[in-house]
NULOMI-104137 format. One line per 4 residues: number of its first residue (from 1); their letters; for each residue x, y, z of N, C-alpha, C. Coordinates in pm, 1 decimal, always signed. Example, Ala and Ser with C-alpha at 12.3 -4.5 7.8 and 13.67 -1.06 7.14 Angstrom:
BEGIN
1 = as = +1319.0:-569.0:+780.0:+1230.0:-450.0:+780.0:+1320.0:-330.0:+780.0 ~ +1285.0:-225.0:+708.0:+1367.0:-106.0:+714.0:+1290.0:+3.0:+787.0
//
This chain:
BEGIN
1 = xxxx = +10932.5:-6899.2:-26099.8:+10851.4:-6964.5:-26175.6:+10727.1:-6869.3:-26175.0 ~ +10646.3:-6824.2:-26292.5:+10558.8:-6741.2:-26293.7:+10426.7:-6816.4:-26298.5 ~ +10322.0:-6740.5:-26249.6:+10189.0:-6795.4:-26245.4:+10118.6:-6752.7:-26359.1 ~ +10033.1:-6824.6:-26415.9:+9940.0:-6772.0:-26539.6:+9830.4:-6700.9:-26490.6
5 = xxxx = +9822.3:-6574.5:-26573.5:+9687.2:-6497.9:-26537.2:+9568.6:-6562.3:-26508.5 ~ +9542.9:-6679.4:-26569.3:+9403.7:-6747.4:-26537.9:+9401.0:-6820.5:-26405.7 ~ +9510.9:-6833.2:-26348.1:+9526.5:-6906.3:-26205.3:+9445.5:-6834.7:-26107.6 ~ +9347.2:-6902.4:-26033.5:+9287.2:-6839.8:-25929.6:+9355.2:-6846.3:-25802.7
9 = xxxx = +9350.1:-6759.4:-25729.3:+9417.7:-6766.7:-25601.0:+9350.1:-6864.8:-25501.0 ~ +9431.7:-6939.6:-25417.6:+9368.6:-7043.3:-25332.2:+9250.8:-6985.7:-25253.8 ~ +9177.7:-7092.5:-25184.6:+9068.2:-7062.2:-25095.1:+9120.2:-6990.7:-24966.0 ~ +9042.6:-6907.0:-24915.8:+9059.7:-6816.4:-24798.1:+9098.2:-6889.0:-24686.3
13 = xxxx = +9204.5:-6849.6:-24604.3:+9223.3:-6902.0:-24477.6:+9338.5:-6787.5:-24413.5 ~ +9329.5:-6782.1:-24281.7:+9429.8:-6681.6:-24233.6:+9552.6:-6780.4:-24197.9 ~ +9681.6:-6697.4:-24220.1:+9786.3:-6780.0:-24192.6:+9883.9:-6704.4:-24083.0 ~ +9844.3:-6570.1:-24059.2:+9918.7:-6494.2:-23952.1:+10058.7:-6434.6:-24009.2
17 = xxxx = +10069.4:-6440.7:-24160.8:+10196.7:-6391.8:-24221.0:+10214.5:-6237.0:-24193.3 ~ +10332.1:-6192.7:-24199.6:+10356.4:-6033.1:-24172.5:+10315.9:-5978.3:-24314.3 ~ +10276.1:-5859.8:-24306.8:+10245.8:-5774.5:-24408.8:+10347.5:-5741.6:-24491.9 ~ +10328.6:-5751.4:-24623.0:+10431.4:-5725.5:-24731.1:+10434.7:-5583.4:-24782.2
21 = xxxx = +10310.5:-5523.0:-24758.8:+10281.4:-5388.1:-24814.5:+10261.8:-5302.4:-24708.7 ~ +10310.9:-5163.6:-24720.2:+10310.6:-5056.0:-24633.1:+10142.4:-5007.7:-24635.2 ~ +10085.8:-4987.9:-24527.8:+9950.9:-4939.8:-24526.9:+9931.0:-4811.3:-24592.2 ~ +10014.7:-4719.4:-24580.8:+9990.4:-4581.9:-24615.1:+10029.2:-4564.9:-24754.0
25 = xxxx = +10091.4:-4655.5:-24820.3:+10133.9:-4642.4:-24965.2:+10036.3:-4699.9:-25052.5 ~ +10041.6:-4630.0:-25183.0:+9954.6:-4677.9:-25297.5:+10074.8:-4742.1:-25403.4 ~ +10010.8:-4862.7:-25471.7:+10111.3:-4926.5:-25569.3:+10039.0:-4936.0:-25697.9 ~ +10135.3:-4954.8:-25774.0:+10093.7:-4993.9:-25932.6:+10079.3:-5151.3:-25952.5
29 = xxxx = +10001.0:-5177.2:-26044.7:+9994.3:-5303.3:-26072.1:+10134.9:-5364.5:-26109.3 ~ +10230.8:-5293.3:-26169.4:+10362.7:-5344.3:-26210.1:+10444.9:-5378.7:-26068.2 ~ +10420.8:-5272.7:-25984.6:+10487.3:-5298.2:-25848.1:+10443.9:-5423.6:-25782.9 ~ +10327.4:-5448.1:-25764.4:+10266.3:-5556.8:-25698.8:+10291.0:-5668.6:-25764.3
33 = xxxx = +10296.5:-5698.0:-25887.1:+10360.3:-5808.2:-25984.6:+10493.7:-5828.7:-25928.8 ~ +10579.2:-5723.7:-25938.7:+10737.8:-5753.4:-25889.4:+10758.7:-5783.5:-25754.5 ~ +10678.3:-5746.5:-25665.1:+10686.8:-5777.6:-25537.9:+10650.7:-5921.5:-25498.8 ~ +10533.8:-5982.2:-25570.3:+10483.7:-6125.7:-25543.0:+10541.3:-6203.9:-25660.2
37 = xxxx = +10639.7:-6145.1:-25753.7:+10708.7:-6242.6:-25837.5:+10655.9:-6294.4:-25957.5 ~ +10544.2:-6219.1:-26015.0:+10478.5:-6219.5:-26142.1:+10557.1:-6135.0:-26249.3 ~ +10562.4:-6215.1:-26380.3:+10636.3:-6161.0:-26472.7:+10562.8:-6061.4:-26564.0 ~ +10402.4:-6090.1:-26545.3:+10300.9:-6016.4:-26592.8:+10214.8:-5955.2:-26516.3
41 = xxxx = +10212.5:-5832.8:-26508.4:+10123.7:-5758.8:-26404.4:+9974.6:-5775.9:-26431.7 ~ +9940.9:-5826.8:-26559.4:+9793.4:-5839.0:-26597.2:+9721.3:-5954.9:-26487.9 ~ +9813.6:-6016.5:-26439.4:+9736.0:-6126.3:-26324.4:+9666.0:-6024.3:-26231.0 ~ +9738.3:-5913.4:-26185.1:+9684.0:-5843.5:-26078.1:+9568.2:-5776.4:-26134.8
45 = xxxx = +9562.8:-5710.0:-26261.2:+9435.7:-5644.6:-26306.0:+9333.3:-5754.9:-26306.3 ~ +9367.2:-5887.0:-26359.5:+9244.5:-5995.7:-26367.5:+9186.6:-6021.8:-26241.6 ~ +9288.7:-6027.1:-26126.5:+9206.7:-6034.5:-25983.3:+9121.3:-5934.5:-25953.1 ~ +9149.7:-5816.9:-25993.7:+9063.1:-5695.1:-25979.0:+8946.2:-5702.6:-26046.1
49 = xxxx = +8948.8:-5755.3:-26162.7:+8832.1:-5762.4:-26272.5:+8740.9:-5868.1:-26202.8 ~ +8792.3:-5957.4:-26140.8:+8703.2:-6061.8:-26100.8:+8656.1:-6034.6:-25962.9 ~ +8701.6:-5925.0:-25892.4:+8651.3:-5867.2:-25758.7:+8737.7:-5940.0:-25650.9 ~ +8833.5:-6000.6:-25668.0:+8913.5:-6058.5:-25550.0:+9003.4:-5961.8:-25498.8
53 = xxxx = +9044.2:-5849.6:-25566.7:+9141.8:-5745.3:-25507.2:+9081.0:-5619.8:-25537.5 ~ +9076.5:-5532.0:-25432.2:+9004.5:-5404.7:-25439.6:+9081.7:-5293.7:-25505.2 ~ +9051.5:-5235.4:-25610.9:+9106.3:-5118.2:-25671.8:+9091.1:-4984.1:-25593.3 ~ +9192.1:-4915.8:-25565.2:+9195.9:-4790.1:-25495.9:+9119.0:-4689.2:-25594.9
57 = xxxx = +9178.0:-4662.7:-25698.0:+9141.0:-4554.7:-25793.7:+9231.1:-4566.5:-25935.3 ~ +9179.7:-4497.7:-26025.5:+9248.3:-4498.9:-26151.9:+9318.6:-4367.1:-26176.6 ~ +9416.4:-4346.5:-26240.6:+9472.1:-4223.1:-26280.7:+9408.4:-4175.6:-26393.0 ~ +9434.6:-4034.0:-26424.4:+9376.3:-3985.5:-26542.0:+9393.7:-4054.2:-26670.7
61 = xxxx = +9524.5:-4120.0:-26672.9:+9552.7:-4214.0:-26785.4:+9497.6:-4340.5:-26781.5 ~ +9411.0:-4385.3:-26664.4:+9341.0:-4508.0:-26661.9:+9445.2:-4619.4:-26596.0 ~ +9554.0:-4583.2:-26543.3:+9616.7:-4672.5:-26475.5:+9566.1:-4706.9:-26336.6 ~ +9566.2:-4834.5:-26294.6:+9512.5:-4873.4:-26166.2:+9620.7:-4839.0:-26046.0
65 = xxxx = +9557.4:-4804.3:-25944.5:+9635.7:-4795.4:-25804.1:+9568.7:-4877.1:-25694.6 ~ +9635.5:-4929.6:-25610.6:+9613.0:-5011.5:-25497.8:+9663.0:-4966.2:-25369.9 ~ +9571.6:-4952.8:-25258.4:+9621.4:-4924.3:-25124.5:+9695.7:-5046.4:-25063.5 ~ +9801.2:-5015.2:-24984.0:+9895.5:-5139.4:-24933.4:+9790.1:-5217.2:-24832.9
69 = xxxx = +9721.7:-5136.7:-24763.6:+9615.1:-5197.6:-24660.2:+9517.3:-5307.5:-24745.7 ~ +9470.5:-5261.0:-24874.2:+9386.1:-5370.2:-24934.5:+9464.2:-5475.8:-24987.7 ~ +9602.0:-5454.7:-25006.0:+9670.7:-5549.9:-25062.4:+9714.8:-5663.5:-24954.6 ~ +9730.5:-5621.1:-24824.8:+9776.5:-5691.2:-24728.8:+9650.5:-5780.8:-24698.8
73 = xxxx = +9531.2:-5701.0:-24699.7:+9407.1:-5789.1:-24671.6:+9376.4:-5907.9:-24776.7 ~ +9417.7:-5880.8:-24911.9:+9409.3:-5968.6:-25003.2:+9498.1:-6087.6:-24978.5 ~ +9611.6:-6065.8:-24931.7:+9715.4:-6185.1:-24901.0:+9664.4:-6238.0:-24788.1 ~ +9591.5:-6195.2:-24684.5:+9552.4:-6266.2:-24570.9:+9421.5:-6347.7:-24615.1
77 = xxxx = +9345.8:-6302.2:-24722.7:+9230.5:-6388.0:-24767.2:+9262.5:-6500.5:-24856.9 ~ +9369.0:-6477.1:-24922.4:+9433.2:-6589.3:-25007.3:+9580.9:-6602.3:-24995.5 ~ +9598.3:-6674.4:-24882.5:+9742.8:-6688.5:-24839.1:+9845.4:-6766.3:-24928.0 ~ +9769.8:-6834.8:-25033.4:+9872.4:-6896.3:-25124.5:+9930.9:-6801.6:-25211.2
81 = xxxx = +9898.4:-6696.5:-25207.2:+9959.2:-6601.8:-25304.5:+10079.1:-6525.7:-25239.2 ~ +10194.5:-6589.1:-25259.1:+10306.6:-6524.6:-25178.3:+10421.1:-6489.0:-25271.2 ~ +10514.7:-6421.6:-25228.8:+10620.5:-6381.8:-25326.7:+10711.5:-6503.2:-25366.2 ~ +10743.2:-6516.0:-25503.4:+10818.1:-6634.8:-25564.5:+10969.4:-6595.0:-25529.2
85 = x = +11048.6:-6712.0:-25491.8:+11207.3:-6669.9:-25467.1:+11262.7:-6641.1:-25600.3
//
């Protein structure tokens, strides 16, 4: 089941889950979407636009990139955002 881009991540709380993303790696919006089970990567960009997820940098073509450590922090802050089976 895919979440709609307008869905807000749940309120913050720590749950002690293991990290899904490698700290030293940089990810694309599409990679993040696939790992978390979203069909549309635009939900990742929407979270970034709203300030919920920190963007690392943009490529010369304007594509967004995200650090694994920032993604793990995002998942700790919003524990309801988890991979879909």
